[in-house]
N, C-alpha and C positions, 0 to 999 in steps of 0.2 A: 504494500500500500504506500501511498505517497506520504510525505512528511507533513506534520501539522502546519497550518498557516496562522498568522497573527490573529485573525478574527475567529478562530476555532480553539476551544479549550485544548490544552496540551494532551489530554487523554483521548481526544477524538482525532480521527483521520478522515480525509476526503476519500471517497470511494470513486475510483476513476473508470471502472468497468464492471460488467455483470459478474464476472468470476469473483471479484473482490466482495461484492454484495453477497453472493452465495456463500463464500468462505466465512464472512462475518456471521451470518445466520447459523451455519453449520457448527461454528465454534461454540454456540450456546446450546446445542442439542444435548439432551440427556440420553443415556443408553436406553434402548428399547425396553429393557426390564424395569425401568423407572417411569415409563410413560403412564399417565393417568388422565382420566376425563372427569369433568365435574359438570353438574347440572345447575342451572338457575331456573326456577319456576316461579313466576309471579302471578298473583291472583287477587282479585277484589272480592271482599266479603260484602254481602248486602242482606238486608232484612227482606225475606220473601214476601211478607204481607206489605204491599205497597211499593216494593222495589226501592226501598230507601237505603242510602249509604249507611255503612256501619260506623257508629260513633266509637270513640276511644273507650269511654266508660259507659256502664249500664248493664242491665241484665243480658241483653243481646248486644255484644260489643267486641271490639278488637281485644280489649283486656280480658274479657271472659273466655275468649278462644285461647289466648296465650296461657291463661291460668289453667284452663282445662288440659291443654297439651302438657304443661309442666306437671300438673298433679297426676294425671292418668297415665301418661306415657314417659315419665321420668326425664323430660327435657330440663336442662339447667337454665335458670333465669339469667338474663342480661338486663341490668337496670341502669338508668341514668336519672340522677336527682330523685331517687326513690320511686321512679316510675318503671314498670316492666315494659321494655321496648324490644325484646328479642329473646331468643332461646338458642341453646346449643346442645348437641349430642352427637357422639361418635364421629367427630370431624365435620359435621354438617351444622348449619345454623339457619334460624328463621329470623329475618329482620323485617322491620316496617319501613315502607317507603312513605313519602310525604303525605299522600292522600289516604293512607291506611291499607295500602296493598301489603299483602304478606309475600315475602320472597324467601323461598327455600334456596339456600346456597349449599348445594350438595357437597358431600365429602369427595376428596380425590379418589376415584375408584378405577379398577383395572379395565372394566368392560362396559359397553353400553347396556348390556343385560343387567349389570349391577345397578347402573343409574336408573334404569327403568323400574327395577324393584324398589329402589330408594324413593323415587317420586311416587310410585303407587302406594307404598306404605305410608308416606307422608299424607297423601290425599285421603287415604282411608282414615287416618288419625284425625285429620281436620274435620272430615265429614262426621265422624262419630261424636265429636264435641259440638259441631255446628248444628246438626239436625234437631236435637231437642230444644235448641234456642230459637228455632225458626230462621236460621241463617243459612245462606247458600253462598257458593263462591263461583266466580267466572274467571277463567284463565286469560286475563288481559292485563296489560301494564298501565292502561289509561282508561278512565271512565268513559263509557259510551253515552251516558245520559245525564250525569250530574254536573251542575255548574260548579265553579270554584267556591261559591258561597255555600253550596250544599255538600261540599267535600270537607270532611273533618281533617284537622291538622294534628299530626301525631306529636306527642310530647318529647321531641328530641331537640336539643339545643340548636343544632345546625339548621333544622327545618324552620324554627322560629326566625332565625336570622335571615334565612333564604326567603321566607314569605314577606318579611318586612321590606327586603330589597326588591322583590318582584313587584310589590305594590307601587314602587316608584318608577319602574321602567316600563 
């Protein structure tokens, strides 16, 4: 590769041809035995009766789903400022997106079959907690029907900052 230039950090090098680019990426490869695949699965919870967005707190809520998963399926809690905002278990985590979406970040697994089993198990757990509460989930990352005013904001510090900023732009 060519030598660094003054406008590039000394640890960086200019890539001058395709083979150098390939070489750069191949240098970061792990051995095949260490390859893993992870799944992200995002879903919106909603109250079936009236198709209303799921609030953070209340009988049928984001919090009640998280608490149910924690209590019934042994997920470990993740809290911020005393509020339950996520869960973790066996290398996987469940986090909350700004509008209350649940996101499963799956564990690094060896095969797609394992990720399929992980997502299927997670969805069964969520459904087992949600059904008695009159809550259902749809596998989307953005709300198809609720306005920003109808979308609850989750109690995460960075989301509060983000929403205050978004109101100004």
